[in-house]
N, C-alpha and C positions, 0 to 999 in steps of 0.2 A: 226757668230751666229749659223749657222747649226753645225759647229764643236763643239762648246760648248754644244749645246743641245745633240748632239750625244754622247759626252764624259760623260755628266751627266746621260744620259739614260743608257749607258753601265755600269757605276759605280753602278747605282741603281740595275740593273739586276744582276750584279756580287755579290753585297752584299746580295740581296734577295736569290739568289741560294745558297750561302754559309751558310746563316742562316737556310736554310731548310735541310741541310745535317745532317743526323743522325750519331752520333758518339758513338762508344763503349768506355767505361772506365773500366779498370781492376783494382780491389782493392783486395789486399790480406789481410787475417786475420792477418798474420804475415809474415815477409820476412826473418826471421832467425829461424831455428829449431836447438835446442841444444840437441844432442843425450845424453848428460851427459857422465858418464863413463860407458861403456858397455864392456862385455867380447868378446873376439875374437870368431867369428862364430855366434854372436847374430843376431837377425832379423834387417836388415839394411834398411827396407822399412819405409818411412815416407811420409806424404802428406801435401802439401801446398794448403789450401782452398782459393779460390778466387771467386769474384762475379762481374758480369757485371753490373755496376751501371750507364751505359750510356743509350742512347735511340736507339742504333743501334746494330745489331748482332756483337758479338765478335768472331774473328777468331784467334786462336793461330797458328801462322805460323811456328815457330821454337822454340825448347827448346834444349839448349846444355849446357854441363857441361865443366868445366875447366880441368877435369881429367877423364881418362877412368875408374877410380874406382867408379865413380858416374854415374848412368844411370837414366836419367829423362824420364818420359812418359807423353805425352800431350794428351788432349782430341782431338778427330778427328772431331767432329761435331761442328757447330757454337753454341755459348752460347748466348741465347736470353737475352734481357734486363731483369734484375731482377733475372736471374738464377745464381746458384752457381755451381762450378765444382772444380776438384782437379788436381794438377800436382803431380804425384807420383815420388818419388826419391828413388832409391835403392843404398845404399853405400855398397861396398865390405868390410865387417867386418873381413875378413881374414887378413887384414893389421893392424898390431899393431902400435899404435901411435896416435898423435893428428890428429883430423879432422878439416880442414878449407878449404871448397870448395865452389865454386860459381856456380850457374845455371842461365843462361841468357834466359829470356822468351821474345820472339818477337811476336808481334801481330799487328792487325789493329787498336788498341786502340789509343786514343789521347796521352796516355803515352805509346808509342809503345814498349819500351824496359824496362824491370824490372829485377833487379838482386836479386836473392834469395841466401841465404847462409845456409850452414849446418856447425855445429861445434860439437866438442865432443872429446872423448878420448877412443880409443880401447885398452884394456889391455889384457894380456895373460890370458888364462882360469885359474880359481882358482883351478881346479882339478890338482893334481900333476901328471905330465906325467909319465907313466910307472908303476903306482901302480896297475893298473887293471890286468896286466899280470905278477906280481911278483911271483916268485916260492913260493909254499906253504912249510911251515916248516913240519917237521916230525909229530909234534903234530897236526897240522891242517889236515894232510892227514888221520890220524887215526880217527878223529871225523868226 
């Protein structure tokens, strides 16, 4: 009888303690950002906005990209319940071609790992290379 009572008591204490634990929940406005078609050398910085919708502080522990051409930046301070923050992502737009990269966000939230994606296409500059330094004609030099 004592063993049953002790077991029920421990079960009650465990359930009670777990129900009082405050948890963070991370919710992003969007998990994919489409750069669209951009020119080589364009601004590659974009921001993923998120909010802590839980009842405990949110700590972003790690943010990593699947490629060295994408540099993510995470907030360093805890995000309190109800607060919003951003994860900044900088893509190297000197690389021409399709963009399809993932950023993995790790945190103490109940949904501890979230995958963000960036997509798009970087095209060569519309400026014709070499026209800036072309030699002037005799007529242009006189004028």
